[in-house]
C-alpha positions in Angstrom: -41.4 -82.6 83.8 -40.0 -85.8 85.2 -37.2 -87.2 84.5 -36.9 -90.8 85.7 -33.5 -93.1 86.7 -32.6 -94.4 83.6 -32.7 -90.6 81.9 -36.4 -91.3 80.4 -38.3 -88.1 80.4 -42.0 -87.5 80.7 -43.7 -84.4 79.8 -47.3 -83.3 80.8 -48.4 -81.5 77.2 -50.0 -78.7 79.3 -46.7 -77.8 81.0 -44.7 -77.2 78.2 -46.3 -73.4 76.3 -47.5 -72.8 73.4 -44.6 -70.4 71.5 -46.1 -68.1 68.2 -45.3 -66.8 65.2 -45.9 -63.5 64.4 -46.5 -63.9 61.6 -49.6 -66.2 62.2 -50.4 -65.7 65.7 -53.1 -68.5 65.5 -50.1 -71.2 64.8 -47.2 -72.7 67.3 -45.1 -74.5 68.2 -45.3 -76.8 72.0 -41.5 -77.8 72.0 -41.1 -80.9 74.2 -38.0 -82.4 73.8 -34.7 -81.2 72.5 -31.8 -83.7 72.7 -28.3 -82.5 71.7 -26.7 -85.8 71.4 -29.0 -88.0 69.0 -30.2 -84.8 67.5 -33.2 -85.0 67.4 -36.5 -82.5 68.6 -39.7 -83.7 69.1 -42.9 -81.4 69.2 -46.7 -80.1 68.7 -46.9 -78.5 65.6 -50.7 -76.5 65.5 -51.7 -75.7 61.9 -54.7 -72.5 62.2 -57.3 -72.8 59.8 -56.2 -71.7 56.4 -52.8 -71.3 57.3 -49.5 -72.2 55.1 -46.7 -72.1 55.9 -42.9 -71.8 53.9 -42.0 -74.5 51.7 -39.0 -76.2 53.3 -36.4 -79.5 52.0 -36.0 -81.5 54.8 -31.7 -81.8 55.8 -33.1 -84.6 58.4 -36.6 -87.0 58.8 -39.4 -86.6 59.6 -42.3 -88.3 61.4 -45.5 -86.3 61.6 -48.5 -87.7 63.4 -51.8 -85.8 63.1 -52.9 -85.7 66.7 -56.5 -84.0 65.7 -57.7 -82.2 62.6 -56.3 -82.2 59.2 -52.8 -80.7 57.4 -51.6 -80.6 53.9 -48.4 -81.3 52.2 -49.5 -79.3 48.8 -52.3 -81.3 47.4 -51.9 -84.3 49.7 -54.4 -84.7 53.1 -53.3 -85.7 55.7 -56.0 -86.7 58.5 -55.9 -87.4 62.3 -55.0 -91.0 62.2 -52.4 -90.0 59.5 -48.3 -90.5 60.2 -46.5 -89.3 57.7 -42.8 -90.2 56.9 -40.3 -87.4 55.6 -37.2 -89.0 54.0 -34.3 -86.4 53.8 -33.7 -83.9 50.9 -38.1 -84.2 50.1 -39.5 -80.9 49.7 -43.4 -79.4 50.9 -45.2 -76.7 51.8 -47.4 -77.9 54.9 -50.9 -76.5 55.3 -54.4 -76.1 56.2 -57.4 -75.5 53.9 -61.2 -75.8 53.6 -62.0 -74.9 57.9 -59.6 -76.9 58.7 -57.1 -76.8 62.0 -54.4 -79.5 63.2 -52.6 -80.4 65.9 -49.4 -82.8 64.3 -46.8 -84.8 66.7 -43.3 -84.3 65.1 -39.8 -86.0 65.6 -36.9 -84.3 63.8 -33.7 -86.6 63.3 -30.8 -84.6 62.2 -29.2 -87.1 59.0 -25.5 -86.3 59.7 -25.1 -85.4 62.8 -24.6 -81.8 62.2 -28.1 -80.0 63.4 -29.5 -79.0 59.9 -33.6 -80.3 59.9 -35.4 -77.6 58.1 -34.6 -74.8 54.8 -37.4 -72.9 55.5 -37.7 -71.4 51.7 -38.9 -67.3 51.8 -41.5 -66.4 49.1 -38.7 -63.8 48.9 -35.9 -65.7 47.7 -34.0 -66.4 51.0 -34.0 -68.9 53.1 -33.7 -70.0 56.8 -32.4 -72.4 58.7 -34.5 -74.1 61.6 -31.4 -76.2 62.7 -30.1 -77.3 66.1 -29.3 -74.6 67.3 -32.5 -72.2 67.0 -34.8 -75.3 68.4 -32.1 -75.1 71.8 -32.7 -71.3 71.4 -36.2 -71.6 71.7 -36.0 -74.4 74.8 -34.4 -71.5 76.2 -36.5 -68.7 76.0 -40.4 -67.5 77.7 -43.3 -67.9 74.7 -42.6 -63.7 75.0 -39.4 -63.5 75.1 -39.1 -65.8 71.1 -41.6 -63.1 69.6 -39.8 -60.5 70.6 -36.2 -62.9 69.3 -39.0 -63.0 66.0 -39.4 -59.2 65.9 -35.6 -58.4 66.3 -35.0 -60.9 63.3 -37.9 -59.3 61.2 -36.6 -56.3 61.9 -32.2 -57.1 61.1 -33.9 -58.3 57.2 -34.1 -61.6 58.5 -36.9 -64.3 58.3 -38.6 -65.2 61.4 -40.8 -67.8 60.6 
C-alpha cells in the first residue's frame, strides 16, 4: 500500500490477504479499504464453485463489478464484466452454480452514515449485521485471527459468516 501526498491510497492486490470463512473455506474476502469518514468499504469477494451465501438486506448501496467468472443473485446471472448496482433496502441471495466461480469487486457505502451495510439472514431466523465495526475489526486482524474470531462467535451462538 502507498499513501499519496493528496491522501489517496494505492493498493497492490497481492499485498492484501484473503480472509476465509469457516462455513466455506473456499470463499474469501480480500479487504482493500475501510473508510470510516466516508462510511465505505471496498473488497474483493471470492465465490467458490456452487456456493450459497446468506440472504441479506442492504442498509447501504453496493456496487459489485464482476472481475472474473459468473455469480448470481437468486436466478439472475452476473457474468464477468458486468456491474451490479444494489440499492438501499434490496434483499437477495448471492451464489454460484453449475461449477462457476467468481471474483467480484464490491464497494459498500452506508446511506445514513450509521455504519450499517448488510443484514445477513440465517436459515434459523437469526440475523447478523455486517457493519463498519466488523470490517474495521477484520482489517485489524490477520486471516488466522479472523478464523479464530469466527470460531469464537460460532461457539457463543452467534453467526460467524
